[in-house]
C-alpha positions as CSV (number, residue, x, y, z in Angstrom):
1,M,-34.6,20.7,6.0
2,L,-36.0,17.3,7.0
3,F,-36.2,14.8,4.1
4,S,-37.9,11.5,4.5
5,K,-38.6,8.8,2.0
6,D,-40.4,5.5,2.5
7,M,-38.7,2.6,0.7
8,S,-39.5,-1.0,1.0
9,P,-38.1,-2.3,3.4
10,Q,-36.3,1.0,4.4
11,E,-37.3,4.3,5.8
12,F,-34.6,6.9,6.0
13,V,-34.5,10.4,7.3
14,L,-31.8,13.0,6.5
15,A,-31.0,15.1,9.6
16,A,-29.3,18.4,8.6
17,T,-30.2,20.6,11.6
18,P,-30.0,20.1,15.4
19,A,-33.8,19.7,15.5
20,D,-33.7,17.1,12.7
21,L,-31.1,15.2,14.6
22,L,-33.2,15.0,17.8
23,R,-36.3,14.0,15.9
24,S,-34.5,11.3,13.9
25,L,-32.9,9.8,17.0
26,Q,-36.3,9.8,18.8
27,A,-37.7,7.7,15.9
28,L,-35.0,5.1,16.8
29,D,-35.5,5.3,20.5
30,D,-36.9,1.8,20.8
31,L,-33.9,0.1,19.3
32,E,-31.4,-1.4,21.8
33,I,-29.0,-2.4,19.0
34,V,-28.3,-0.1,16.1
35,G,-26.2,-0.3,13.0
36,V,-23.6,2.5,12.5
37,D,-21.7,3.4,9.4
38,V,-19.8,6.4,8.0
39,E,-19.4,7.7,4.5
40,R,-16.1,9.5,4.5
41,A,-14.9,12.8,2.9
42,D,-11.2,12.1,2.9
43,W,-10.1,11.0,-0.6
44,N,-7.9,14.1,-0.8
45,R,-7.1,14.4,3.0
46,Y,-4.6,12.8,5.3
47,Y,-6.9,12.5,8.2
48,R,-10.2,10.6,7.9
49,A,-13.3,12.7,8.2
50,A,-17.0,11.9,8.2
51,A,-19.3,13.3,5.5
52,L,-22.4,11.3,6.5
53,I,-23.2,9.2,9.6
54,Q,-25.8,6.5,9.3
55,V,-27.5,5.0,12.3
56,G,-30.5,2.6,12.4
57,G,-32.0,-0.8,12.3
58,Q,-35.2,-2.7,11.6
59,G,-35.4,-0.8,8.3
60,R,-35.3,2.6,9.9
61,V,-32.3,4.8,9.4
62,A,-31.2,8.3,10.4
63,L,-28.8,9.9,8.0
64,I,-26.9,12.5,9.9
65,D,-25.0,15.3,8.2
66,P,-21.9,16.2,10.2
67,L,-21.0,18.9,7.8
68,A,-24.2,20.8,8.7
69,I,-24.5,19.8,12.4
70,T,-21.5,20.8,14.5
71,D,-22.8,19.5,17.8
72,L,-23.3,15.7,17.7
73,S,-23.6,15.3,21.4
74,P,-27.2,14.0,21.1
75,L,-25.8,11.2,18.9
76,S,-23.1,10.4,21.5
77,A,-25.7,10.2,24.2
78,F,-28.0,8.1,22.0
79,L,-25.2,5.6,21.3
80,A,-24.0,5.5,24.9
81,D,-27.0,3.5,25.9
82,R,-27.0,1.1,23.0
83,T,-24.9,-1.5,21.2
84,A,-23.4,-0.2,18.0
85,V,-22.9,-2.7,15.2
86,F,-20.4,-1.8,12.5
87,H,-19.2,-3.6,9.4
88,A,-15.4,-3.1,9.2
89,M,-15.3,-0.6,12.1
90,E,-11.6,0.2,11.4
91,N,-12.9,2.5,8.6
92,D,-15.4,4.3,10.8
93,L,-14.0,4.8,14.4
94,R,-11.5,7.5,13.6
95,P,-13.9,9.7,11.6
96,L,-16.5,9.3,14.4
97,S,-14.1,10.2,17.1
98,A,-12.9,13.2,15.1
99,A,-16.6,14.3,15.1
100,G,-16.9,13.8,18.8
101,V,-18.7,10.5,18.7
102,E,-17.2,7.5,20.5
103,P,-19.5,4.5,20.9
104,Q,-18.8,2.4,23.9
105,R,-20.4,-1.0,23.2
106,L,-19.3,-2.2,19.7
107,E,-19.8,-5.3,17.5
108,D,-18.4,-5.9,14.0
109,T,-20.1,-8.1,11.5
110,S,-17.0,-8.3,9.3
111,I,-14.9,-9.7,12.1
112,A,-17.6,-12.1,13.1
113,A,-17.9,-13.3,9.5
114,A,-14.2,-13.9,9.3
115,M,-14.2,-16.1,12.4
116,L,-17.0,-18.2,10.8
117,G,-15.3,-18.6,7.4
118,L,-18.0,-16.6,5.7
119,P,-17.4,-13.9,3.1
120,T,-16.7,-10.6,4.7
121,G,-18.3,-8.3,2.2
122,L,-21.5,-6.8,3.5
123,E,-23.5,-7.4,0.3
124,A,-22.5,-11.1,0.2
125,L,-23.4,-11.5,3.9
126,L,-26.8,-9.8,3.6
127,S,-27.6,-12.0,0.6
128,R,-26.4,-15.3,2.1
129,L,-27.7,-14.9,5.6
130,L,-30.8,-12.7,5.3
131,G,-31.7,-13.1,1.6
132,I,-31.4,-9.4,1.0
133,E,-30.1,-8.3,-2.3
134,P,-28.7,-4.7,-2.1
135,T,-29.5,-2.5,-5.0
136,G,-27.5,0.4,-6.5
137,D,-24.1,0.7,-8.1
138,K,-21.6,0.1,-5.2
139,A,-18.6,1.0,-7.3
140,A,-20.2,4.3,-8.3
141,M,-21.1,5.0,-4.7
142,Q,-17.6,4.3,-3.5
143,R,-16.3,6.9,-6.0
144,A,-19.0,9.4,-5.2
145,N,-18.2,12.8,-3.6
146,W,-20.0,12.5,-0.2
147,E,-19.1,16.1,0.6
148,A,-21.3,17.3,-2.2
149,R,-24.6,18.9,-1.3
150,P,-27.3,18.1,-1.9
151,L,-26.8,14.4,-1.7
152,T,-28.8,12.5,-4.4
153,E,-31.6,10.2,-3.6
154,E,-29.5,7.3,-4.9
155,M,-26.7,8.2,-2.5
156,L,-29.1,8.5,0.5
157,S,-30.7,5.1,-0.3
158,Y,-27.3,3.5,-0.7
159,A,-26.1,4.9,2.6
160,A,-29.3,3.8,4.4
161,G,-28.9,0.3,3.1
162,D,-25.5,0.0,4.8
163,V,-27.0,0.0,8.3
164,A,-30.7,-0.8,8.0
165,D,-30.2,-4.6,8.5
166,L,-26.9,-4.6,10.4
167,P,-28.5,-5.4,13.8
168,E,-30.4,-8.4,12.3
169,L,-27.2,-9.5,10.5
170,W,-25.3,-9.3,13.8
171,S,-27.9,-11.4,15.6
172,V,-27.6,-14.2,13.0
173,L,-23.8,-14.1,13.2
174,H,-23.8,-14.0,17.0
175,Q,-25.9,-17.1,17.1
176,Q,-23.5,-18.9,14.7
177,L,-20.5,-17.8,16.7
178,R,-22.0,-19.3,19.8
179,A,-23.2,-22.5,18.1
180,S,-19.7,-23.1,16.7
181,D,-17.9,-22.2,19.9
182,R,-16.0,-19.4,18.3
183,E,-17.3,-16.4,20.2
184,S,-14.1,-16.3,22.3
185,W,-12.1,-16.0,19.0
186,Y,-14.3,-13.2,17.9
187,R,-14.0,-11.3,21.2
188,Q,-10.2,-11.4,21.0
189,E,-10.2,-10.2,17.4
190,L,-12.8,-7.5,18.2
191,A,-10.7,-6.3,21.2
192,A,-7.6,-6.2,19.0
193,G,-9.4,-4.2,16.3
194,I,-10.7,-1.7,18.8
195,A,-7.2,-1.3,20.3
196,L,-5.6,-0.6,16.9
197,P,-4.2,2.9,16.6
198,P,-5.7,5.0,13.8
199,V,-4.6,4.0,10.3
200,E,-2.7,7.3,10.0
201,E,-0.4,6.2,12.9
202,R,0.2,2.7,11.4
203,R,1.7,3.9,8.1
204,E,5.3,2.7,7.4
205,W,7.7,3.5,4.7
206,T,8.7,-0.2,4.4
207,R,5.2,-0.9,2.9
208,T,5.9,1.3,-0.1
209,R,5.4,-0.9,-3.2
210,G,8.3,-1.6,-5.4
211,I,11.2,-1.3,-2.9
212,G,12.0,-4.9,-2.4
213,R,14.8,-5.1,-4.9
214,L,16.3,-1.6,-4.5
215,D,19.9,-1.1,-3.4
216,L,20.7,0.6,-0.1
217,A,21.1,4.1,-1.7
218,A,17.7,4.0,-3.4
219,R,16.0,2.6,-0.3
220,T,17.5,5.5,1.7
221,R,16.1,8.0,-0.8
222,V,12.7,6.2,-0.6
223,R,12.7,6.5,3.2
224,T,13.7,10.2,2.9
225,L,11.1,11.0,0.4
226,W,8.4,9.0,2.3
227,T,9.3,10.8,5.5
228,I,9.1,14.3,3.9
229,R,5.9,13.4,2.1
230,E,4.3,12.2,5.4
231,R,5.3,15.4,7.2
232,L,3.9,17.5,4.4
233,A,0.7,15.5,4.3
234,Q,0.2,15.8,8.0
235,N,0.9,19.5,8.1
236,T,-1.4,20.3,5.2
237,N,-4.0,17.5,5.8
238,T,-3.4,16.3,2.2
239,A,-3.6,12.7,1.1
240,P,0.0,11.5,0.5
241,S,-0.9,10.2,-3.0
242,R,-2.0,13.8,-3.9
243,I,1.5,14.9,-3.1
244,L,3.5,12.1,-4.6
245,G,2.2,8.7,-5.6
246,D,4.2,5.6,-4.5
247,R,5.1,4.7,-8.1
248,V,6.5,8.1,-8.8
249,L,8.2,8.2,-5.4
250,V,10.1,5.0,-6.1
251,D,11.0,6.2,-9.6
252,L,12.5,9.4,-8.2
253,A,14.4,7.4,-5.6
254,I,15.9,5.2,-8.2
255,S,16.8,8.0,-10.6
256,P,16.7,11.4,-8.9
257,P,15.7,14.3,-11.2
258,G,18.1,17.1,-12.1
259,G,15.7,19.8,-10.9
260,A,12.2,20.6,-9.9
261,E,11.2,21.3,-13.5
262,E,11.5,17.5,-14.1
263,L,9.0,16.5,-11.4
264,Q,5.9,17.0,-13.4
265,R,7.3,15.2,-16.4
266,R,8.2,12.3,-14.0
267,G,4.6,12.0,-12.9
268,M,4.1,14.5,-10.0
269,R,0.9,16.5,-10.3
270,R,1.3,20.1,-11.5
271,Q,-0.3,21.6,-8.4
272,A,1.7,19.4,-6.1
273,V,4.9,20.5,-7.9
274,R,3.9,24.1,-7.3
275,I,3.2,23.6,-3.6
276,F,5.6,20.9,-2.6
277,G,8.2,20.7,-5.3
278,E,11.0,22.5,-3.4
279,Q,10.6,20.3,-0.4
280,I,10.7,17.2,-2.5
281,M,13.9,18.3,-4.2
282,A,15.4,19.2,-0.9
283,A,14.7,15.7,0.4
284,L,16.3,14.2,-2.6
285,T,19.5,16.2,-2.2
286,V,19.8,16.0,1.6
287,G,23.2,14.7,2.6
288,D,23.8,15.8,6.1
289,G,22.5,12.6,7.8
290,Q,19.3,14.2,9.1
291,I,17.5,11.0,8.1
292,P,19.5,7.9,8.9
293,E,19.9,5.2,6.3
294,P,17.5,2.3,6.7
295,R,18.9,-0.8,8.1
296,P,19.3,-3.5,5.4
297,P,17.6,-6.8,6.1
298,S,19.5,-8.9,8.6
299,R,20.0,-11.6,6.0
300,S,18.3,-13.0,2.9
301,P,16.3,-16.2,3.3
302,S,18.2,-19.3,2.6
303,E,16.8,-22.4,1.0
304,A,16.5,-23.9,4.5
305,D,14.5,-20.8,5.6
306,R,12.2,-21.0,2.7
307,S,11.6,-24.7,3.4
308,K,10.7,-24.0,7.0
309,A,8.4,-21.1,6.0
310,D,6.7,-23.3,3.4
311,K,6.2,-26.0,6.1
312,L,4.5,-23.5,8.4
313,R,2.4,-22.2,5.4
314,A,1.3,-25.8,4.6
315,L,0.4,-26.5,8.2
316,R,-1.6,-23.3,8.4
317,A,-3.4,-24.1,5.1
318,E,-4.2,-27.7,6.3
319,L,-5.7,-26.4,9.6
320,A,-7.6,-23.6,7.7
321,R,-9.2,-26.2,5.5
322,E,-10.3,-28.2,8.6
323,L,-11.8,-25.1,10.2
324,D,-13.2,-23.7,7.0
325,L,-11.3,-20.4,7.6
326,D,-9.2,-18.2,5.4
327,P,-5.5,-19.0,6.2
328,G,-4.8,-15.4,6.8
329,V,-7.3,-15.3,9.6
330,L,-5.3,-18.0,11.4
331,C,-2.0,-16.3,10.9
332,P,-1.0,-13.4,8.5
333,S,1.3,-14.6,5.8
334,R,3.8,-11.7,6.3
335,T,4.8,-13.0,9.7
336,L,5.8,-16.5,8.7
337,M,9.1,-15.8,7.0
338,A,9.9,-13.1,9.5
339,A,9.4,-15.6,12.3
340,V,11.7,-18.1,10.6
341,L,14.4,-15.5,10.0
342,A,14.3,-14.6,13.7
343,A,15.4,-18.2,14.5
344,P,13.3,-18.5,17.7
345,T,14.5,-21.3,20.1
346,T,11.6,-21.2,22.5
347,A,7.8,-21.3,22.2
348,E,7.7,-17.9,23.9
349,A,10.0,-16.4,21.3
350,L,8.0,-17.9,18.4
351,Y,4.7,-16.8,20.0
352,Q,5.9,-13.2,20.4
353,R,7.5,-13.0,16.9
354,L,4.3,-14.3,15.2
355,G,2.2,-11.8,17.2
356,L,-0.7,-14.2,17.4
357,R,-3.8,-13.9,19.5
358,P,-4.3,-16.6,22.1
359,W,-6.9,-18.5,20.1
360,Q,-4.6,-18.6,17.1
361,W,-1.7,-19.8,19.2
362,E,-3.9,-22.5,20.8
363,L,-4.6,-23.9,17.3
364,L,-1.2,-23.4,15.7
365,G,1.4,-23.2,18.4
366,E,2.1,-26.9,19.0
367,R,2.1,-27.6,15.2
368,F,4.5,-24.7,14.5
369,C,6.8,-25.6,17.3
370,K,7.0,-29.2,16.2
371,A,7.7,-28.1,12.6
372,L,10.6,-25.9,13.8
373,G,11.9,-28.3,16.4
374,I,11.1,-26.1,19.4
375,P,9.7,-27.3,22.7
376,S,6.0,-26.4,22.5
377,A,5.2,-25.3,26.0
378,L,5.3,-21.6,27.0
379,P,6.8,-20.8,30.4
380,A,4.4,-21.5,33.2
381,N,4.3,-17.8,34.3
382,E,3.7,-16.5,30.8
383,E,0.4,-14.8,30.3
384,Q,-1.6,-14.7,27.1
385,P,-2.5,-11.2,25.7
386,D,-6.0,-11.5,27.2
387,G,-4.7,-12.2,30.7
388,R,-5.3,-15.9,30.7
389,P,-2.4,-18.2,31.9
390,A,-0.5,-19.8,29.0
391,Q,-1.3,-23.3,28.0
392,P,0.8,-26.0,29.7
């Protein structure tokens, strides 16, 4: 069924059949740059999946139902000839790829905004740069079940608003990137974002909250539980938190239960206990070395280490203020102490340990090297990640 609704300044069309899809894309045929967004249906799944795909610009939007249309090749062909503008594309590329849609020319307004020191939230950007005040309850829409059918008019309007003005927003941001001579920064960050593996492949047990002060035995159990939970989640396409939340996982690792009957009392969902309880208990009692113990940290930071990290943090903050950037955009906080603990003795070693992009190193490298007493030049034959020769 084709559903259309005129709204000022938006017009959106819901495409739920192959014929609808073709007609909705034809209505956008004159657009060379289109906004693209995905509403996901993965709150209870391990793998990200698309429940609605939005494409449009200049106030016109096609809302495409991938749950009703199995062949999205017309959308792939449509995007192949156009620039697709995303906002925080990291959330959308995997669900699109899983649906058989892989745009080739990408831009990202969130990354562009970060390079300009602007707020990265879409609503704040639309208001600040275009004078558009989005309507609707965003929090409610983020909690909404996008798999439910039929979608409400409020949900459709909200989804359309996510892309209707993205091309115009990108145009303004692009002009500002060029005017501020920061487009090369943006291009490096965009390429890094596109190259990132899916979020499912970047999960690490060491990021489990609450493990920082655990002893080695408890950390070993956390890793064992996390590994089993990850395997179960992948095999059943179940969100890890639906199997065992991090807080409960850490609690079980600190004080293992006496039997499966305790799991629900300790915070594990009843259905999860029924389906996964035996595997969780087996993981807690494994003792045959199937999962090796995690390596403890090489050493704890000394006062001298903390002083060095604080010095790097202060230098980063000072430069961030000068450039009107978020300090984390210049260099992620988590890498500073790790770099200090690695005790690099050359600029190359520091550069690699920090994992900076060339534009970040150009701004921070000499300052950081001086603060740590390291010669600031990289080897003459060293290449930056984008293929350019290193700075002398």
